N, C-alpha and C positions, 0 to 999 in steps of 0.2 A: 068731796070734803076738800081736795086741792089736788096739785099736779104730782105726779110721780112717773119716772119715765122707767122704774125697773122694780124687780119684787122687793129690794132693799127698801126704797123709798116706800113703796106702798106699805110695808111693815110698820114703817116710822108713822105713816097716816093713820094705821089702825092701832097702833099704840096710843096716840094722841087723841083718838076718837072716845077709846076706852077709858081714858082717864089715866095720864100718865101717874106712876106709884101707886096704884092698886094691883093686887096679885096677877100672876101671870095665867095665863089660861093653861089648864095641864093638858088639854088637847094640842094646843098648838106645839108645847115643848115635846109632848111624846111624839109628834109626828115629827118633828124637826131631828128629834135624835134617832128616830127610826131611820128617816132620811141619809143623816150621817154615816150610820152604819152601812145601809145599804150603797153608798157611794164610796166608801172605802175600797171596794172590789174594782172601781172603775180603773185604778191605774194597774194592778195586776191584768185587767183584762186587756188594757191596750198593750201590755207585755206580751200576751198570749197571741194577740191580734197582729200586732208587728212580727213577732217570734214565728209566727206560722208560715210567714210570706216568705221568709228566708232560707238560706241553704242550712242544713241539719246543723253544719259545725258551728254555726253563730247564734243559736236559741238561747243558750243559757245566758249569754253577756248581756241581752237584751230584756231576760227575767231577771236579771240582778238588778238592771239599771232601772227596772219599774219600782222595785222594793228601797233600793238608793234614794232614787229621785222622792218617794213619799217620806222617807225618814229625813232626807235633807233639807227638802222643802218645808216640811211639819216645824224643824228647828228655825230656820230663815223667818217663818211666819211667827213663830214664838217671841224671839227675840227681837224683831223689828218691822218684819213685813206686813203684818196684820196692823200695827200704828201707822205707817207710813201709806196703807190703803184705804182706813176707813177713820181715822181718827180727825176731830174737829179742827180745822186748818184755816187759816186765812189765806193761804195758797191756792189757785185756782188747778194746781198739775198734782200735788203731793201733800200728803198729811204730815204728821210730826211726829217724835218720839215719845209722846204722852202715853200710848199703851204698851211701850216696849216691855218685853217679857211680862206683860199681863200686869204689871206691878199697880197702875191704878186703874184697872177694870174691876168692878164691885158687881155683884148680884143684882143691882139694879139695872142693868143694861144701860145703853149710851141710847132710849128711846125707841127702841124696837120691840119687837112683840115676844122677844125672848131675851134673858137673861146674856149678857155678854159673851159669857164663858160658853155657853152652847154654840152661840153665833159664831166664836172663835173658831172653834173645831168645825163645825159645817164649813165655813167660809174658806178653810184651810184646803180644802179640797180643789177648790176653782183655781188655785195656782200649779197644786200638784199636777192635778190633769193637765195643764196647760204646758207646762215645762215638760213634762213626758212625751204629750205628742209631738214635741219638736227635736229633744234631745235624740229620739229615735231615728233622726237624721244621720246618726253614725253607723247604721245597718252595715255589716259585713266590711269596714274598713277605717272605722274610728275607734279610738283609744276612750275607754271608760272614765279615768280619772277626770282627763281636762272635761269631758262632756259636763260631769257634775260641779265643775268650777265654772263652765260656759252658764249651765243651767241657775246657779245660785245667783251668779251676777245678774244673768238678764232677768230673773224674777224682781231684783230689787230696782234695777234701771229702767226697764220695760214694763212688766206687768204690775207691780205696785201705781205707777202714773197712771197707766191704762184703766185700773179698776178705780182709783180716785177721782179720775177726771169725768168718769162716765156715770159713775152712782153715789158720789159725794155730794152734797148739799150745796157745796162751794166750788166744785168741779166745773171746769167751762164746758164740757159737753152737756153735762147735767142742764146747767143754766142757760146753754143754748137751745136745748130741746131736742137734743139728739135721743130717740128711744133705744133701749137694749134690755130687755128683761133679766135675762140670765147669763150674758157672755158672749154674744157673737162677736163683738170686737175684742175684748181684752182676753177671750178663750181662742177661739177659731181663726178668727183672722190674726192675732197676733200669732198665733203657733203655725198657721200655716206658711205665714211669711218669713217666720225665723226658720221653718224648717228648710226653705228654699234656700236661704240664705247661706245657712250651715252647709247644706250640701254643697251649694257652688263653692265656698270656701274651701272644703278638704278634698274637692275633686270627685270623679267618678270611680265606681268600683273597677279593678281589674276585671271583673268576671259580671261585668253589667248584663251583658248579651249572650245567649249561647251562641258559640260560633256556628254552628250547623244551621239553628232556625232562623238565627238574627233578630230573636225575640228573648224578653225575659223569660228567667230560667223560673221553671213551674213551683209555687210554693211547697217547701219540703213537707207541711201538714196542715190540710186544708180543715181536718178536725180541729186543730189548735185555733186557725183562722177563725173558724165557725164558732166556737166555744168563746173566744175573747169578744168578738161582736155581740154575742148574745148577752155577755155580762155587760157590755157596755150600754146596751138597749135597756137591759133591767136597771142598771144602777141611773140611765140617764131620765128614765120616768121620775125618780125622787130627784135628782138633781134639780130638774124643771120646776116639778111641782112643789118641793122643799124650798125654794127658793123665797115664795112670797112669806114664808116663816108664819104660815096661820093655815086653819082649816076651815073654808069656807066654798062657796060655790065656785068661785073664783078658781080655787084649786083642783075642783075637778073639771074645769075646762081647760086648764093648763095641761093635766094627765090627759086627758083626752086628745087634746091637739098633737102633744108629743106622740102619743101611739099611732093617729093617723099619719103625721109626718113619716114617722120611720115606715110606717108599712107603704104608703103611696109611692115614696121617692126609690124603696127597693123593687118595688115593681116595675118602676118607669127605666130604672137602671137595667134590669136584669132584661127585660123587653128588648130596649134598643140594643143591648149586648147580643142578646140571640139573634137579632135582625143583621147585627154585624158580623158573626163569627158562626153562626148557624146551629150552636151549641147553647144547651142552658148552664148556666155558669152559677156555681155556689158564692164563688169569690165575688161576682158579680150583683148577686142578691145581698151578700154583706155589705159591701162597700154602699150600695145604694141606701141600706138603712142607717148606713152613717150620716151620707149625703143628707137623708131625711132630718137627722138629729140637729145637724149643723145648722140647716136652714130654719129650723122651729125654735132654737136658742133662744135670739134676741126676740122673739115675736110672739113665744106660745101664750104669755098673757095678754096680749093684744089683739090675737085673732079669735075670728069665727071659725068653729072645725071645717066650714067650708073651705074658707082659704087656705086653712093649715095643710088641707088634702091637696089644693091646686097648685099652690106655691112651691110645696114640698117635690109635687110629681116632676114640676118646671125644672126645679134645683135638681132632683136624681138626674132627669135626662140631659141637661147641660153639662152635670158633671163627667158623664159616661161620654158623651161627646169629647170633651177636653181632656180625657184621661190620657190619650198621647202628649199631652206636653211636656213631659220630659225629652222626649225624642223631638220635638218640635224645636226647643231651647238647647238642646244639648246637656241639661242638668239631671243628674241622676240622684232625683228626690224619690229615694228608695220606696219609702211608705206613701207617697202619692198625698203628704198631707197638704201642697199647696193647692193642689186640684179639687179635694175634698173640703180641707176646712178653709183654705184661702178663698180660694174661689168661690165655693160653695157658701162663706158666709159673709162675701160682698153682694153675692145674688141675694142672700139672706137679707142683708139689711135694705139693701133696694127695694125688694118686695115690700119690706116693712113700711117703708114710705109712701107705699101705694094703698096698702090694705089695713093697716093700723086702725082699729074700729074702737073709738070713745065708748061705745055702747059696751063690748065685751070687756074693755079695759076698767069699767063702773061695775064690774060684777061682785066685787068684793065690799060695796057700800061706801068706799071712800076715795078711789083713785078717778082723776080727772085728767084727760087729755083731750089735746083738741083732733086727735086723730090725724089720717094721711089722706091720699087723694081722694078716697071715698068719700070721707067726710069733707070734700072741698078745702082741705088744708093743705095749699098749694106749696107752702114754705118746708113741710116736712122733709121732701126728698133733699133740701139742701143741706138740712141739719144732719140726716143720714148719711151725705155724703161727704159732710167735715168730718162726722166720725170714723168712717172707713176709711178715708183716703190717710187722713193723720195716723192711726195706727198702723195701715200698711206701709208707710214712707217709715215713720218712727221704728218699727219693729225688724223691718229689712236692714236699715243703714245701722241700727243698733246692734243687730246681731252679728253682721259683719266685723264692726267695731271691736265686739266683745270678744269673734273668733280669734281676730289678727292679734290683739293684746295677750291673750290667755296663751297662744300658739308660740309666742315670743318669750314665753316664762321658761326658764329653762327646768327640762323634766315633764312639761305638760304641753309636749307637741301632739296636736289633736289627731295628726292622722297615722295610723299604724305602719311599719313598713311593708314592702310588698310581700316579704318572707311571711310576715305574720298573717297579712291578709288572706294570701293563696292557701298557709296551713288552717285556718279558722281562727276566729278571734276567740272561740271557747278555749282550743289548745292552748292561744297565745298568753291570753290574760288571766281564766277561770280554773278554779281547782276542779270543778266538775263537766262533765261534756254528755253530749248526748250519743254521740258515735262512739265506736270502737275504733283502735288505732288504727285498722286497715281501712278505715273509710276516711280517715285525715291524710293517711300515705297514697293512697291509691283513687281517692274520690268514691261520690256515690256509685254502686253496681249498676245503677241504671241510668248513668251519666259518665259517659268516659271521655267527656271533651275538654277536661282540664289538661292544660298544656303545660305541665310541669312534671319533673320526676325526682323521685325522694330514695335515699338509701338510709338504711337504718343500721346503726351500731347496738349492739347491745353488751352488757356485762354482768354476767351472774344472773341472768334472765331478766333484766330490766333495762328498757330501753331508756338510754341516757341522750342520746343526740340523733337528731334528726339532719341529714345534710342533703341536699338537693340543687335542682337548675331550675330555676323559674322560666316565666315563658319568653323572657328578655335575656336567657342564656347565661344570667348571673350565678354564680356559685353563693350558697348561703348555707346557714346552720341555725337549728333551733334548738335549746335545749328543752328534753320533756323526761319525764320519767313515767314510767310504765309499771303497775302494781295491780297484779292478777289481770283483770279483765278490763280494768279502767284507767283511761289514759289521764292524766292529772297536770 
């Protein structure tokens, strides 16, 4: 019926075919609402995923950040983000404020298979997940409030232009012909590059490497890591398949491709990790699954299952071989987001230029694309390069500039003090912790490598001040209260 480079544009074609103005499909609406509920838990899953990889004294901050990002970006999306990303506009880069605060959004929709109010809620989780993927870069040394300010601004000046340019009818990447079904560029590549830029700006952790082994500290909770990735995998099945906003044969292929991608990449990543280390790693299997989901996000609606399997195994293997990237460049991207999401997303976009299939894109009965190299459409690779290069440069430079501006606003210093970092970001910023006070004072009983000393002064049984000496022999004090068995 017509050209469509994404799930959103295919949904528009489906609506036009079924005669705009008629009643919406109950099945389509029900499936989209189920997918919306399923992807809500994606961001808490990212919090568990990231938190499990950290030292125990920093986990609560990361979990709180997941909820805070969900709430904050929902508000941004409601006030103007949704409008900037999807509203009809003559611009080739950004929408207008026509849908601001949902004032002009009616139940007739804006020509998709769903009422606009349903698509608003579903689409909100795209920027929510994207922002959480990169502001997790504050791990173990960044302050919470400034990270939320950075995320809010970034969503406005980076994500919204990326989404509009890629998926809206007047967007320059859409008109160019770049393919991206569900967010390889606006979500994964953008978040991975932003994470690297944020990490570079705030600097490396003081306790980046174990001084004994010269390697990364072991994750404090492999179980949390595992549960987090399992939630992400579950949610991403709905994230990708729900993007079509309809239930048809193509929806089934999208879900099958997503499952195959996560599985094949998990195996490839884990096997190569075993070949390197000599031991099987749950962390490697989890990271591989995420790499597969990254690869398939832009291509799930354009691939045959065979190429979903092959390309994801390739991307999973590449991500494992590039996993030491942080050490190579000296940037402490704690969550490895640039390797998994940035490089994984770039490789996924390149593979899409080769293996995009006009046949499988048309499984919904309306979508027509020239395809990739396998369909002898040689220009498609150039379109893919234009997309990922633009987003990479914009996100990397834009994030650094946003960090610079926010960091120079009084009260919004991005980096925590060394004393706060050594004590743990939970005890420094949060009302709750996962450790008792002894662990904060003396470190993990299984890890005696912390090079700092602390003295405790108590008054009436409550700890009020911790005074200590850091690894640089500086004297510091940290105000803490201790009630019962809970440090606050």
